[in-house]
C-alpha positions as CSV (number, residue, x, y, z in Angstrom):
1,M,-60.8,34.7,-143.6
2,K,-60.9,32.6,-140.5
3,N,-57.5,31.1,-141.2
4,L,-56.1,34.6,-141.7
5,L,-57.5,35.8,-138.4
6,L,-56.0,32.7,-136.7
7,V,-52.6,33.5,-138.2
8,F,-52.8,37.1,-136.9
9,L,-53.8,35.8,-133.5
10,L,-50.9,33.4,-133.2
11,V,-48.4,36.1,-134.3
12,F,-49.8,38.4,-131.7
13,M,-49.6,35.8,-128.9
14,L,-46.0,34.9,-129.8
15,S,-44.9,38.5,-130.0
16,S,-46.5,39.1,-126.6
17,C,-44.6,36.2,-125.1
18,I,-41.1,37.2,-126.4
19,K,-39.4,39.7,-124.1
20,T,-36.7,41.9,-125.7
21,E,-33.6,42.1,-123.5
22,T,-32.7,45.7,-123.1
23,R,-30.1,45.3,-120.3
24,I,-26.4,45.8,-121.1
25,P,-24.6,42.5,-121.2
26,I,-21.3,43.0,-119.4
27,I,-18.2,41.3,-117.9
28,F,-16.6,43.2,-115.1
29,D,-12.8,42.7,-115.0
30,T,-11.2,43.9,-111.8
31,D,-8.2,44.0,-109.4
32,A,-10.7,44.1,-106.6
33,N,-8.4,44.2,-103.6
34,N,-6.5,47.3,-104.8
35,E,-7.6,50.5,-103.0
36,L,-11.4,50.8,-102.6
37,D,-12.8,52.1,-105.8
38,D,-13.1,48.7,-107.4
39,Q,-15.4,47.6,-104.5
40,H,-17.7,50.6,-105.0
41,A,-17.8,50.1,-108.8
42,L,-18.7,46.4,-108.4
43,A,-21.5,47.2,-105.9
44,Y,-22.8,49.9,-108.2
45,L,-22.9,47.5,-111.0
46,L,-24.6,44.7,-109.0
47,F,-27.2,47.1,-107.5
48,N,-28.2,48.1,-111.1
49,A,-29.4,44.7,-112.3
50,D,-32.3,46.4,-114.1
51,V,-29.6,48.1,-116.3
52,F,-26.8,45.6,-116.4
53,D,-26.9,41.9,-117.2
54,T,-23.7,40.9,-115.5
55,K,-22.3,37.7,-117.2
56,A,-19.3,37.3,-114.9
57,I,-16.8,39.0,-112.7
58,T,-13.2,38.3,-113.6
59,V,-10.3,39.3,-111.4
60,N,-6.6,40.0,-112.0
61,A,-3.7,40.8,-109.7
62,T,-1.9,44.2,-109.7
63,R,1.0,45.3,-107.6
64,N,-1.1,46.4,-104.7
65,G,-3.7,44.2,-103.0
66,G,-1.8,40.9,-103.1
67,N,-2.0,37.9,-105.4
68,I,-5.0,36.5,-107.4
69,D,-6.4,34.7,-104.3
70,E,-6.5,37.9,-102.3
71,Q,-8.1,39.8,-105.2
72,Y,-10.7,37.0,-105.6
73,A,-11.4,37.1,-101.9
74,E,-12.2,40.8,-101.9
75,A,-14.4,40.5,-105.0
76,L,-16.3,37.6,-103.2
77,R,-16.9,39.8,-100.2
78,I,-18.6,42.4,-102.4
79,V,-20.6,39.8,-104.3
80,K,-21.9,38.4,-101.0
81,L,-22.7,41.8,-99.6
82,C,-24.6,42.6,-102.8
83,K,-26.5,39.3,-102.5
84,A,-25.2,38.0,-105.8
85,D,-23.3,35.0,-104.5
86,G,-24.1,32.0,-106.7
87,K,-25.9,34.2,-109.2
88,V,-22.9,35.7,-111.1
89,P,-19.8,33.6,-112.0
90,L,-16.6,34.9,-110.2
91,L,-13.4,33.8,-112.0
92,K,-9.7,34.0,-111.3
93,G,-7.6,35.6,-114.0
94,A,-4.0,36.6,-114.5
95,N,-1.4,37.0,-111.8
96,K,1.4,37.9,-114.3
97,S,1.6,40.2,-117.3
98,F,0.6,39.6,-120.9
99,N,4.2,39.2,-122.1
100,E,4.8,36.6,-119.5
101,I,1.7,34.5,-120.2
102,E,1.1,34.8,-124.0
103,T,3.5,32.0,-125.0
104,S,1.7,29.5,-122.7
105,L,-1.8,29.9,-124.0
106,N,-1.8,26.4,-125.5
107,N,-1.4,25.0,-122.0
108,A,-4.9,24.3,-120.5
109,T,-3.8,25.6,-117.1
110,F,-2.1,28.8,-118.2
111,D,-2.0,31.7,-115.7
112,G,-5.5,33.3,-115.9
113,A,-7.2,30.5,-117.8
114,P,-10.6,30.4,-116.0
115,A,-11.2,34.1,-116.6
116,V,-9.7,34.2,-120.1
117,D,-11.6,31.2,-121.4
118,F,-14.9,32.5,-120.0
119,I,-14.4,35.8,-121.8
120,I,-13.8,34.0,-125.0
121,D,-16.8,31.6,-124.6
122,E,-19.1,34.4,-123.7
123,A,-17.9,36.9,-126.4
124,L,-18.4,34.3,-129.1
125,K,-22.2,34.4,-128.4
126,Y,-22.2,38.0,-129.7
127,S,-21.8,39.8,-133.0
128,P,-20.5,43.1,-134.4
129,D,-24.0,44.5,-134.2
130,N,-24.7,43.2,-130.7
131,K,-21.5,43.4,-128.7
132,L,-20.6,42.2,-125.2
133,V,-19.3,45.0,-123.0
134,V,-16.1,44.2,-121.1
135,L,-15.6,46.8,-118.4
136,A,-12.0,46.5,-117.3
137,V,-11.0,48.5,-114.2
138,G,-7.5,47.0,-113.6
139,K,-4.7,45.9,-115.9
140,L,-5.8,44.7,-119.4
141,T,-4.1,41.3,-119.2
142,N,-7.2,39.1,-119.1
143,V,-8.7,40.8,-122.1
144,A,-5.5,40.9,-124.2
145,L,-4.9,37.2,-123.5
146,A,-8.5,36.4,-124.6
147,V,-8.1,38.3,-127.9
148,K,-4.7,36.7,-128.5
149,K,-6.0,33.2,-127.9
150,E,-9.2,33.7,-129.9
151,P,-9.0,36.6,-132.4
152,R,-12.6,36.0,-133.6
153,I,-13.9,37.8,-130.5
154,T,-12.2,41.1,-131.5
155,D,-15.3,42.5,-133.3
156,K,-17.7,41.1,-130.7
157,I,-16.5,43.1,-127.7
158,R,-16.9,46.7,-126.7
159,L,-13.9,47.3,-124.4
160,V,-14.3,50.1,-121.8
161,W,-11.1,50.5,-119.8
162,L,-10.6,52.7,-116.8
163,G,-7.0,53.6,-117.2
164,A,-4.3,56.1,-118.3
165,N,-3.7,59.7,-117.7
166,Y,-3.6,60.3,-121.4
167,P,-2.1,62.4,-122.9
168,D,0.2,62.4,-119.8
169,P,2.2,59.2,-119.0
170,G,1.7,57.1,-115.9
171,E,-1.4,55.7,-114.1
172,Y,-1.6,52.6,-112.0
173,N,-3.7,50.3,-114.2
174,L,-1.6,51.2,-117.2
175,V,1.8,50.7,-115.7
176,N,0.8,47.3,-114.3
177,D,0.8,45.8,-117.8
178,I,1.7,48.2,-120.7
179,S,2.2,45.3,-123.0
180,S,-1.5,44.3,-122.8
181,M,-2.7,47.8,-123.6
182,N,-0.3,48.2,-126.5
183,F,-1.4,44.8,-127.9
184,L,-5.1,45.8,-127.8
185,L,-4.5,49.3,-129.2
186,D,-3.1,47.5,-132.3
187,T,-6.1,45.3,-132.8
188,N,-9.5,46.3,-134.1
189,I,-11.3,45.8,-130.8
190,E,-13.7,48.7,-130.0
191,F,-11.6,50.5,-127.4
192,E,-12.8,53.2,-125.0
193,M,-10.4,54.8,-122.6
194,V,-11.9,56.2,-119.4
195,T,-9.2,58.7,-118.3
196,V,-7.9,59.0,-114.7
197,R,-5.7,62.1,-114.8
198,Y,-4.6,62.4,-111.2
199,G,-5.2,65.9,-109.8
200,K,-7.1,67.2,-112.8
201,D,-10.8,67.9,-113.1
202,S,-10.9,66.4,-116.6
203,G,-10.5,62.8,-115.5
204,T,-12.2,60.4,-113.1
205,D,-10.1,61.8,-110.3
206,H,-12.8,64.5,-110.3
207,V,-15.4,61.9,-109.2
208,K,-14.5,62.1,-105.5
209,V,-15.9,61.6,-102.1
210,F,-14.9,63.6,-99.0
211,K,-13.8,62.5,-95.6
212,K,-16.3,64.9,-94.0
213,D,-19.1,63.0,-95.7
214,V,-18.1,59.3,-95.7
215,L,-16.5,59.3,-92.2
216,D,-17.7,62.3,-90.2
217,R,-21.3,62.1,-91.4
218,G,-21.2,58.4,-92.1
219,I,-23.3,58.7,-95.3
220,M,-22.7,55.1,-96.3
221,K,-23.7,53.4,-93.1
222,G,-26.6,51.0,-93.3
223,L,-27.0,51.3,-97.1
224,G,-27.7,48.3,-99.3
225,P,-29.6,45.0,-98.6
226,K,-29.0,43.0,-95.5
227,T,-27.2,39.7,-95.8
228,D,-28.3,36.6,-94.0
229,V,-24.8,35.7,-93.0
230,P,-22.2,38.4,-92.0
231,V,-19.2,38.9,-94.2
232,T,-15.7,39.2,-92.7
233,G,-14.0,42.4,-94.0
234,R,-10.6,42.9,-95.4
235,H,-9.5,44.7,-92.3
236,G,-11.4,42.4,-89.9
237,G,-14.9,42.9,-88.5
238,E,-18.2,41.5,-89.7
239,F,-20.6,43.3,-92.0
240,S,-24.2,42.6,-93.1
241,C,-24.5,45.4,-95.7
242,F,-22.3,47.0,-98.3
243,G,-22.7,50.5,-96.8
244,D,-21.2,49.4,-93.5
245,Y,-18.3,47.7,-95.2
246,S,-17.8,50.8,-97.3
247,H,-17.4,52.8,-94.1
248,S,-14.8,50.4,-92.9
249,L,-12.8,50.7,-96.2
250,F,-12.8,54.5,-95.8
251,E,-11.7,54.2,-92.2
252,H,-8.6,52.3,-93.4
253,C,-7.7,54.5,-96.4
254,Q,-5.6,57.7,-96.8
255,F,-7.4,60.8,-98.0
256,H,-5.8,63.3,-100.2
257,G,-5.3,67.1,-100.4
258,E,-6.7,69.9,-98.4
259,E,-10.2,68.8,-99.3
260,Q,-9.4,65.3,-97.8
261,Y,-10.9,63.4,-100.7
262,R,-10.8,60.0,-102.3
263,A,-11.6,59.4,-105.9
264,L,-13.9,56.6,-107.0
265,F,-12.3,56.2,-110.4
266,D,-13.7,52.7,-111.3
267,M,-17.2,53.6,-110.2
268,A,-17.3,56.5,-112.7
269,A,-16.5,54.0,-115.4
270,V,-19.6,52.0,-114.5
271,A,-21.6,55.2,-114.5
272,I,-20.7,56.3,-118.1
273,V,-21.7,52.8,-119.4
274,K,-25.0,53.2,-117.7
275,N,-25.5,56.8,-118.8
276,P,-23.1,58.2,-121.5
277,A,-24.4,61.7,-120.9
278,W,-22.4,61.8,-117.6
279,A,-19.1,62.5,-119.5
280,K,-17.8,63.8,-122.7
281,T,-16.1,61.8,-125.5
282,K,-13.8,62.4,-128.3
283,I,-12.4,60.1,-131.0
284,I,-8.6,60.1,-131.5
285,P,-6.2,58.0,-133.6
286,A,-5.0,55.2,-131.4
287,P,-1.6,56.1,-129.8
288,I,1.0,53.7,-128.6
289,M,3.2,53.7,-125.5
290,I,7.0,53.4,-125.9
291,D,9.4,53.6,-123.0
292,E,6.4,54.6,-120.8
293,K,5.6,57.7,-122.9
294,W,2.7,58.2,-125.3
295,V,3.6,58.3,-129.0
296,E,0.9,59.9,-131.1
297,R,0.1,58.3,-134.5
298,P,-2.0,61.0,-136.2
299,E,-2.1,59.1,-139.5
300,N,-3.4,55.9,-137.8
301,E,-6.7,54.8,-139.3
302,R,-7.4,52.9,-136.1
303,K,-9.5,55.1,-133.8
304,I,-10.4,54.9,-130.1
305,V,-12.8,56.7,-127.8
306,L,-11.6,58.9,-125.0
307,W,-13.9,59.7,-122.0
308,E,-13.2,62.8,-120.0
309,Y,-15.0,65.7,-118.1
310,F,-17.2,63.6,-115.8
311,D,-20.4,65.0,-114.2
312,R,-19.3,64.3,-110.6
313,D,-22.6,65.4,-109.0
314,A,-24.9,63.3,-111.3
315,I,-22.7,60.2,-110.9
316,M,-22.5,60.5,-107.1
317,E,-26.2,61.1,-106.8
318,D,-27.0,58.1,-108.9
319,F,-24.5,55.9,-107.0
320,M,-26.1,56.8,-103.7
321,E,-29.6,56.3,-105.1
322,S,-28.6,52.8,-106.2
323,L,-27.6,51.9,-102.7
324,R,-30.9,53.2,-101.3
325,N,-33.2,51.7,-104.1
326,Y,-31.2,48.8,-105.4
327,S,-32.2,46.3,-108.1
328,L,-30.6,43.0,-107.2
329,V,-29.2,40.3,-109.5
330,K,-31.6,37.4,-109.9
331,K,-30.7,33.8,-110.7
């Protein structure tokens, strides 16, 4: 009886010492220097460290925002303003497109190698029952190259991509590398498309902020933790918190429409990973894009998830709350 009690005691002590990781393991893949939604998405992610276990930030270059070095520099500014510098790996990815790079994957220094190889190494730690989330808010080049180089990661990743106006053509992230998207649509990777749909309430274009709030009222000013060393902004000036830098970004952007708004597309993608109730989903047969037009494949057994109809008020409220009561990344 004493031995049995001892066994029960040891089991209890061991179970008490083991902490179950409930955070979402995630890699954030971004063209950080394009527009200003990437920056707000990254800050939102890093200020929710109690929800997200950010494994790395990988960058890619799209047509706006300069080359990979400029994309990296902007991501680094945000990482520093979120006090995550040295705590989360920041890695350079692809300058060029999937079709331009895929034939050189055997070269150790291929375009995008640091980011692509990290995605592979990290994804291999996971399983079909416990997947790594890759949240891509730019072109899909880094992810496609990783799957092409190491197909074993295909069933270990949940890919959430902010891109496409589906079922309409166009959209910035998509047109920057259609070949990478088409490649992934014809694999078995878990693929979730977070729609953009410019000018429509059904896409992330609906998750918008207004000039009257961000500039006239200055609602972002002073929000976020204070850095020990000021960060020089993209447009000059020095900033010691993300909220002040956000204000600067809005000062240098163009607002749209009679409402004078700016959509935070990428930030909405972070939000629906945090709380899926903030949008609606439907499952569709995976389409393909030919000559920059969607081609439906209704008999396709391969299915993808489509995200649409986002709860703008709930997402914006949580975003602002995250800047006021942040949970910072720890080493």
